[in-house]
N, C-alpha and C positions, 0 to 999 in steps of 0.2 A: 504494500500500500504506500502511495507517495506521501511524503511528509510535506505539510504546508509550512515551509519555513517563514514565509511572509507573515502568516498569522501568528506564529510563535514569536517572531520578533516584535510584532505589534503588541503582544502581551508581555514583553520584557525578557523573553528568552533569546539570548544572542548566541549564535553558533560559535564554537571554539575551533581551534586548529585540530583538536582531537575529535575524531569521528564520533558522532552521536553524543557529544558532550556540549552542554550549554551553560553559559553564565547567566544567571537569573538576576535581573535588576529589580530592586524593590521600590515601592512607592514610599518616599520619605518627603515630608513637607517641612520646609524651613529648617532642615537639619536636625529635627527633633525625633527621637525614638525613645519609647518608654523602656524601663528596665524589663518589664514583662515581654515586650516585643523582642528585645535583645536576646532574652533567654530562648524564645521560640526560634529565632533566626539561628542561634548557636546550635540548637538541637537539630534543626534541619540541615545545617552545614555539616554536622558530624555524621548524620544518618544517610544523607543523600548526596553530599558533596565530598570534598577531600579534607574537611575539617577546618577550613579557613574561609574568611570572607574578605572582600575587597571594598575599601571605602573610596568612592569615586571622587573626582574633582568637583562634582556638583552635589555633594552632600548625600548621595545615595549610598546604598549598600548592595553589593552584588555577591551572590553565592555561586562560585564557579564549580565546574565538574558535576553538574546535574545531568543525569542520564536521560536520554529520550524516553525510555520506558517508564521513568519515575515521575514524569512531569505532572500527571494528574494527582498523584499522591503528594507531591511537594506542594502544589497549590492548596490542597485540602488541609495539609498540616499547618501551613502558614495561616490560612483563613481561621483556623481554630484559635490562633493566638492574636488575631486582629491585624495581621500583616498582609498587605496586598502586593501583587506584582506591579512593577512600574510599566513604562512604555518606552518604545524606541520608534524610529522612523519619523515620517512627516506629520507631526502633531505637537501639541503643546506639551512640553516636558515638565519635569520636576521644578517646582518653584523653590528657589534657594533664598535663604535669609540669614542674617547675623542674629545675635541674641536680642538686640534692640533694647528699648527703654525699660522693659520689664526686669532686665538683669544688669545691663551695662550702664554705668554712670554717664557715659557719653551719649547714649541713645536718645533720639528725639521723637521716635515713633515706636509703637508696638509692632515690630516687624513680623512676629510669628502669627498674630491674629490676622494681619493683612495677607501673609503667605497662605494661610488656611482659606481665607476668603477667595483669593485668586485661584487657588487649587480647585476649590469647589466650583468655581465659575468656568474655568477653562481647561482643566487637566484632561489630556488625551483628545482634545478637539482636533479633528482632522483638518489639515492645512496643506498647502503645496509643499512645504518643507518644515523642518523642526523649528520651534519657536520657544525661546527661553526667557523667563522672567527672573530677575534677581533683585532682592531688596536689601538695602543696607541702612542702618539706623541713623547715621550721621556722616559728617564730612570726613571722618577717618576712613570711610569707604572700605571697610574690611572685606565686603562681599564683591568689590569691584563692579559696581552697578553698570558702568559704561561698557562692560564687556558683553552685556546681554542684549538680546533683541529689544527688550524693553526693560530698562533699569529704573528703580525707584529709590531715591535717597531721602531719608528723613531730614527735616530742617525745622528751625524755629524762627519765625519773624518776630522781631522785638520792637518795642517802643518805650523809650525812657520815661519813667515816672518820677518827676522831680520831687514830689512831696515825701517820698520814702528814701531818697538818696542822701547819703552822708558824705559824699564827695571824697571817698577813700581812693578812687582811681584804680581799684582792682580790675574793673571791667576793661579799662583802657589797656592795661598790661596783658590781660587775658586774650584780647583780640589779636589774632595772628595776621589779619589782613589790613590792619591800619584803618579800619572803618570807624573807629571811635577816637575822639579827642576830647580833652577837658579844657574848656574855655570859660573863664570868668565864673567859675563855680557851677558850670553846666556841662552835661555830657552831650556832645554833638555826634550824631550818627550820619555817616556818609553812606546812603543806601546803595550807591553804585559800587561800593567796595564790600558790602555785606554779603557773605555767602551762606547765611542762615545757620551757622554752626551752633549757635546758642551758648557759646562759651561765656559771653558777657553775663547772661542771665544765670547760668550755672555757678559762676564765680562770685556773684553779688551777695554780700552778707545780709542785706536787707531785702532782697528780691525786688529791687526797685525798677522792675520792668514788666510791662504788659506783654504777654506772649501769645502767639498763635502757632500751633504745631501743624506741620503740613509736609508737602512732598515736592521733590525736584525730580522730574521725569526725563529720561533720555531715551532716544530711539535709534535703532540700527547698529547696535554694537555687535561686534563679530570678533571671535578669537579662535582661529583655527588655521587652515591653510592660507586664509587671508585674514588680515587683522584690520579692524576699523573701530574707532572709538565712537560710542553712541553720542548723539548730539542732543543738547537741551534747547528746545525751540519754544518752550512755553514758559510763562511766568510761574512763580511760586504758586503751587496749588494748595489752598487752605480748606478745601471742601471735599469730603470723602466721595460724595456722589459725582462730583466733577472728575475726580481721579478715575472712578470706574467708567465714566463716559469716555474718557480719553483712552483708557485701555481697550474698551470695546471698539473704538474707532480704529486703533492701530491694528487690532486683529482683523477687522473687517477690510481695511485697506489692503492688508497683506493677502487675505483670502481672495479678494476680488481682482487683484492686479498681478499677483505673482505668477510666473511660469512654473511648471512642475520642476521640483528640485532646485528652486532658486531661493536663496536666503533673503531675509527681509532687507538687509542693507543693499543688496543688488537690485531688489525691486524698487526701492526708493531712488537709487541712482538711475535706473533705466526709465522709470516713469517720470521722474523729475522731482528734485527736492522741493521746488516751489509748489508743485501740485500737492505733494504730501503735507507740506507745511500748512497750506490752505485748508486741507481736509481736517487736520488735527486741530487747527485753530477754530474751525467751525464747530467741532465737537466741544471744545473747551468753552467757547463763548455761548453756546446754546444749551449747555448742561444745566 
């Protein structure tokens, strides 16, 4: 009986060099795996693999050396422990994320909750080629957002509140972009230099800042045989629904305009950066 390798790959089973052996990619959202899931993965790797797992560059887990005849049993064993196979091929892949504001002091947004939402909304959606989301919590950019087809970076828009300021100057020293100056007892913000890192607010002993947490979105990142840095073409997004509208628009543009096996970056370049910019700005402005 012929083996449907395309369907197996779609379900996360990737052929190895060794005949009838597969490396199974698992569905991991935002890099988070529970202790219970880890135990199940370990048991499956011992029983059906060669006793080891591989941690991928995109925060997933792969179980190598799964035999063709054991695939059904492997899927059932993983399902009992709440573990699902991932996907490969031309579809939305695993959503990656750093630890974000729930754990990291530098974080500006809850990256994991956003990763779960994007995963629920888009995971495994069929597209002309693979599409990757990456979420990083702040300007430290641990997740390298601009390497993704669509990258999201957390940020904080600030406004100085004079009534609570003690003029200690700590915020001016904390700012790495020279966006803040202290003049005649006042803090002056040069918005053209602000990158929304939030260091001023986080360093302030009296929290003398009004803040809005939000998102900096980049499009068309690529890091493989060809390398391209994702471009930020939208203003700071401070509304969650507007962010989702922008993500929907990017996916739709890619699906409607891409040639088969063409990455998002190349679709933008071929169709025209101006046309894409107009499309995304329309989604942003009308959300």
